[in-house]
C-alpha positions in Angstrom: 80.2 250.4 -162.6 82.9 247.8 -161.8 81.9 245.5 -158.9 84.6 243.7 -156.9 86.1 240.9 -158.9 85.0 242.3 -162.3 87.7 242.0 -164.9 89.1 245.1 -166.5 88.0 243.8 -169.9 84.5 243.4 -168.6 84.5 246.9 -167.2 85.7 248.3 -170.5 83.0 246.4 -172.5 80.3 247.7 -170.1 81.5 251.3 -170.3 81.5 251.1 -174.1 78.0 249.7 -174.2 76.7 252.4 -171.8 78.4 255.1 -173.9 76.7 253.8 -177.1 73.3 253.7 -175.4 73.8 257.3 -174.1 74.7 258.5 -177.6 71.8 256.7 -179.2 69.1 258.0 -176.9 70.5 261.5 -176.4 72.3 262.4 -179.6 73.6 264.7 -180.7 75.6 265.0 -177.5 79.0 266.2 -176.3 81.7 264.1 -174.7 81.4 266.3 -171.6 77.6 265.5 -171.2 78.2 261.8 -171.7 80.9 261.8 -169.0 78.6 263.8 -166.6 75.5 261.6 -167.2 77.4 258.3 -166.9 79.7 259.3 -164.0 82.8 258.4 -166.1 85.9 260.4 -166.5 86.3 262.6 -169.6 89.5 260.7 -170.7 87.5 257.4 -170.6 84.8 258.9 -172.8 87.4 260.5 -175.2 89.2 257.2 -175.6 86.0 255.2 -176.3 84.6 257.8 -178.7 87.9 258.1 -180.6 87.9 254.3 -181.1 84.4 254.3 -182.4 85.1 257.2 -184.7 88.0 255.3 -186.1 85.8 252.2 -186.6 83.3 254.4 -188.6 80.6 253.7 -186.0 80.2 257.3 -184.9 80.4 260.7 -186.5 81.2 264.2 -185.0 80.2 267.6 -186.1 80.0 271.2 -184.9 76.5 272.6 -184.6 76.2 276.0 -186.4 74.0 277.6 -183.7 75.9 276.5 -180.6 77.6 279.0 -178.4 81.4 278.8 -177.9 82.8 276.8 -175.0 82.6 278.5 -171.6 86.4 278.1 -171.5 86.8 280.0 -174.7 87.5 278.7 -178.2 85.3 276.7 -180.5 82.2 274.9 -179.3 82.5 271.3 -178.2 81.9 268.8 -180.9 78.6 266.9 -181.1 78.6 263.1 -181.3 76.1 260.8 -183.0 76.0 257.5 -184.7 76.9 257.4 -188.4 73.7 257.3 -190.4 72.6 253.8 -191.4 69.5 252.2 -192.9 68.1 249.0 -191.4 65.8 246.5 -193.0 63.1 244.9 -190.8 60.6 242.2 -191.9 57.5 240.8 -190.3 56.0 237.5 -191.3 52.4 237.9 -190.1 49.3 235.8 -190.5 47.7 238.4 -192.9 50.7 240.2 -194.5 54.4 240.1 -195.1 55.9 243.5 -194.4 59.3 244.9 -195.4 60.4 248.3 -193.9 63.7 250.1 -194.3 64.2 252.6 -191.5 67.0 255.0 -190.4 68.5 254.6 -186.9 65.7 256.5 -185.3 62.8 254.6 -186.9 61.9 256.9 -189.7 60.6 254.9 -192.7 62.7 255.2 -195.8 61.0 252.6 -198.0 58.4 250.0 -197.4 56.5 247.2 -199.2 53.6 244.9 -198.3 52.9 241.4 -199.6 50.4 238.7 -198.8 51.1 235.9 -196.3 54.2 233.8 -197.2 54.0 230.2 -198.1 53.3 227.6 -195.3 56.0 225.5 -196.9 59.3 226.3 -195.2 61.6 226.0 -198.3 59.2 228.1 -200.4 59.1 230.8 -197.7 62.9 230.9 -197.5 63.2 231.3 -201.2 60.6 234.1 -201.4 62.1 236.1 -198.4 65.6 235.8 -199.6 64.8 236.9 -203.1 62.7 239.8 -201.8 65.5 241.0 -199.5 67.9 241.1 -202.3 65.4 242.8 -204.6 64.3 245.2 -201.9 67.8 246.5 -201.2 68.3 246.9 -205.0 65.0 248.8 -205.5 65.1 251.0 -202.4 66.7 254.3 -203.1 68.6 255.8 -200.1 71.9 257.5 -199.3 72.7 256.1 -195.9 75.1 253.2 -195.2 73.3 249.9 -195.0 73.4 248.1 -191.7 75.2 244.8 -191.7 72.2 242.7 -190.7 68.5 242.0 -191.2 65.8 241.7 -188.6 62.8 239.3 -188.9 59.8 239.1 -186.6 57.1 236.3 -186.6 54.5 235.0 -184.3 55.3 232.1 -182.0 58.0 230.9 -179.6 61.3 232.1 -181.0 64.8 231.5 -179.6 66.5 234.7 -180.7 69.9 233.6 -179.3 70.1 230.6 -181.7 67.8 231.8 -184.4 65.6 228.7 -184.1 61.8 228.7 -184.5 60.3 226.5 -181.7 56.6 227.1 -182.5 55.1 229.2 -185.2 52.2 229.8 -187.6 52.9 226.6 -189.6 54.2 223.2 -188.5 56.8 223.0 -191.3 58.6 226.0 -189.8 58.9 224.5 -186.3 62.3 223.4 -185.2 64.0 225.1 -188.1 67.1 227.4 -187.9 65.4 230.3 -189.8 68.0 232.9 -189.1 70.9 230.7 -190.3 69.0 229.5 -193.4 68.2 233.0 -194.6 71.7 234.3 -193.7 73.3 231.6 -195.9 71.2 232.8 -198.8 71.8 236.5 -198.5 75.3 236.5 -197.0 74.3 238.8 -194.1 73.6 238.2 -190.4 69.9 237.6 -189.7 68.3 238.2 -186.3 64.8 236.8 -185.5 62.5 237.3 -182.6 58.8 237.1 -181.7 57.0 239.8 -183.6 55.1 241.3 -180.6 58.4 241.6 -178.6 59.7 243.5 -181.6 56.7 245.8 -181.7 57.3 246.6 -178.0 61.0 247.1 -178.6 60.4 249.3 -181.6 58.1 251.6 -179.6 60.6 252.0 -176.8 63.7 252.4 -179.1 62.2 254.8 -181.5 60.5 257.0 -178.9 64.1 257.9 -177.8 63.1 257.8 -174.2 64.9 255.5 -171.9 62.3 253.8 -169.7 62.7 254.2 -166.0 60.3 251.4 -165.0 58.1 248.7 -166.4 56.3 249.0 -169.7 53.8 246.4 -171.0 52.8 246.0 -174.6 49.5 244.2 -175.4 49.0 243.2 -179.0 45.7 241.9 -180.2 45.4 240.3 -183.7 44.6 236.7 -184.6 46.9 235.9 -181.7 47.3 237.8 -178.5 50.5 238.5 -176.6 51.8 240.9 -173.9 55.5 241.7 -173.7 57.3 243.4 -170.9 60.2 245.9 -171.1 62.1 246.8 -168.0 64.3 249.8 -168.3 64.6 249.3 -172.1 65.4 245.6 -171.7 63.1 243.2 -173.3 62.0 240.4 -170.9 62.5 237.1 -172.8 62.2 234.3 -170.2 64.4 231.2 -169.9 62.7 229.4 -172.8 61.9 232.4 -175.0 58.2 232.0 -174.2 57.6 235.1 -172.1 54.5 237.2 -173.0 52.1 234.5 -174.2 49.2 235.9 -172.3 46.9 234.7 -175.2 47.3 231.2 -173.9 46.5 231.8 -170.3 43.1 230.4 -169.3 40.4 233.0 -168.7 37.2 230.9 -169.2 37.8 227.3 -168.1 34.7 226.0 -169.8 35.2 228.1 -172.9 35.9 227.1 -176.5 39.0 224.9 -177.5 41.9 226.9 -178.8 43.2 225.5 -182.1 46.7 226.6 -181.2 47.3 225.4 -177.6 44.4 222.9 -177.5 43.1 224.1 -174.1 39.7 225.3 -173.2 39.0 229.0 -172.8 42.4 230.7 -173.2 42.3 234.4 -173.9 43.0 233.9 -177.6 40.1 231.5 -178.0 37.6 234.1 -176.8 39.2 237.5 -177.8 41.5 236.9 -180.7 40.3 238.1 -184.2 39.8 234.4 -185.3 37.6 233.8 -182.2 35.5 236.9 -182.9 35.0 235.9 -186.6 34.0 232.4 -185.5 31.4 233.9 -183.1 29.9 236.1 -185.7 29.8 233.2 -188.3 27.9 231.1 -185.7 25.5 234.0 -185.1 24.9 234.4 -188.9 24.1 230.7 -189.1 21.5 231.1 -186.3 20.0 234.0 -188.2 20.8 236.5 -185.5 22.9 238.8 -187.7 21.2 240.4 -190.7 23.7 243.0 -191.7 26.4 240.6 -192.7 24.3 237.8 -194.1 24.5 239.0 -197.6 28.3 238.8 -197.6 28.2 235.2 -196.7 25.5 234.3 -199.2 27.6 235.8 -202.0 30.6 233.7 -201.0 32.6 236.6 -199.6 34.9 235.7 -196.7 34.0 237.5 -193.5 36.8 239.7 -192.2 37.4 241.7 -189.0 36.8 244.8 -191.1 33.3 243.7 -191.9 32.6 243.1 -188.2 34.0 246.4 -187.0 31.9 248.2 -189.7 28.8 246.4 -188.5 29.6 247.3 -184.9 30.0 251.0 -185.8 26.8 250.9 -187.7 24.9 249.8 -184.7 24.3 246.0 -185.2 23.2 244.9 -181.7 24.3 241.3 -181.9 27.7 242.2 -183.4 28.1 244.8 -180.6 27.4 242.2 -178.0 30.0 239.8 -179.5 32.6 242.5 -179.6 31.8 243.7 -176.1 32.2 240.2 -174.7 35.6 239.7 -176.4 36.9 243.1 -175.3 35.8 242.6 -171.7 37.9 239.5 -171.5 40.8 241.5 -172.7 40.0 244.2 -170.1 40.1 241.6 -167.4 43.5 240.4 -168.5 44.9 244.0 -168.6 43.5 244.6 -165.1 45.3 241.4 -164.0 48.5 242.8 -165.5 48.1 246.0 -163.5 47.2 244.1 -160.3 50.2 241.7 -160.6 53.1 243.9 -161.8 51.8 247.5 -161.7 53.6 248.6 -164.9 54.0 252.3 -165.5 51.9 252.0 -168.6 50.2 249.4 -170.8 50.3 250.1 -174.5 47.4 248.5 -176.4 47.9 247.8 -180.0 45.2 246.1 -182.1 43.1 246.7 -185.2 39.9 246.1 -183.2 40.6 249.3 -181.2 40.2 251.6 -184.1 36.5 251.5 -183.0 36.1 254.0 -180.1 33.5 251.9 -178.3 36.1 249.1 -177.9 38.6 251.4 -176.3 35.9 252.6 -173.9 34.8 249.0 -173.0 38.4 248.0 -172.3 39.2 251.0 -170.2 36.0 250.7 -168.2 36.6 247.0 -167.6 40.1 247.6 -166.4 38.9 250.4 -164.0 36.3 248.1 -162.5 38.8 245.3 -161.8 41.8 247.1 -160.3 43.0 246.3 -156.8 45.3 248.6 -154.9 45.5 251.1 -157.7 43.5 254.2 -158.5 42.1 254.5 -162.0 44.5 257.3 -162.8 47.4 255.1 -161.9 46.5 252.4 -164.4 47.7 254.2 -167.5 46.7 252.8 -170.9 48.0 254.0 -174.2 45.9 253.0 -177.2 48.3 253.0 -180.1 47.3 254.2 -183.6 47.3 251.1 -185.9 50.4 250.8 -188.0 50.7 247.7 -190.1 54.5 248.2 -190.3 55.2 248.4 -186.6 56.4 244.8 -186.4 58.8 245.3 -189.3 60.0 248.6 -187.7 60.5 246.7 -184.5 62.6 244.1 -186.3 64.8 247.0 -187.5 65.1 248.2 -183.9 66.2 244.6 -182.9 69.1 244.8 -185.4 70.2 248.2 -183.9 70.2 246.6 -180.4 72.1 243.5 -181.5 74.7 245.2 -183.8 75.1 248.7 -182.5 74.1 248.9 -178.8 75.5 245.7 -177.4 
């Protein structure tokens, strides 16, 4: 708890944070259990809980089915956070997602839109207007949280709310959090969308991690975020997790994002897969999708996955190559840091054969680990997971710090 030289104010702040985290992950919980689990005195717990009850942060109640206290009298009161609803937003390359959740990640209301404008000012106007309209249209009884979370791809400085590198050049270097906050008169918290997906999975599972958890997200871009004991690893320059721009094929294609040859994104991202299929169509190697192109329809990852499932040999070979590179990267993650689990999230893994290819590639390239020790969790695809993660970020910043 308090190391030598730690100020009393610092100890009190640390105790309060630990009490809030204990309540969040284990509620409803008694004061006695909080004291026992944290190794703090009951008076310390009672004083902190009383202050947070007075602030309206917590609520207490008596469970109807609980037995009376062992010392006689009424059962001990249960403590939980006062119900709130939190709005999270993801600005993705394909969609713009709004999701209102409760404190435990249950969706209350959600909406999906197309990609926002590449023009920064137009994007600000649309997002601000939709936030105001969304809160007006959403019907819910819980208190609103006093902040909004936003996730987007790129290198994001969450401490300053500045976008360093993103989908579109007009957004780069802009104080996105501050600019939206001024328009909606609420605090805004921004972060990389894959970090938020990882955070949301950990927060809303209600299980405090005891080790290292890695979250690989595969879409048009590719990233892998690390969480250590429920703490999101950010790095000194907010760039941690950009595994998509690590070189895996030195003589490979040039990445349009980082400009280097053969990064993981250039060979395994959805854009790279689509480009490989388009090239095969031009060479006359893919018959199943040719009709789509001749009729002017844009090729999508859905078309490709359907062709793979229907047995197109060339499409299958393209997908296998892309997924094997991903498998090599996951094996390298296991070999380097030995996480307790790697969660894999990506639309391409809705096809069972891609999950099998990834798992087999990982197993063949492990060093020092048995296959059973390299645990992979393929997540069911949820288009709102980034927006839910943004809501989780608000909870961390406003309630648990």
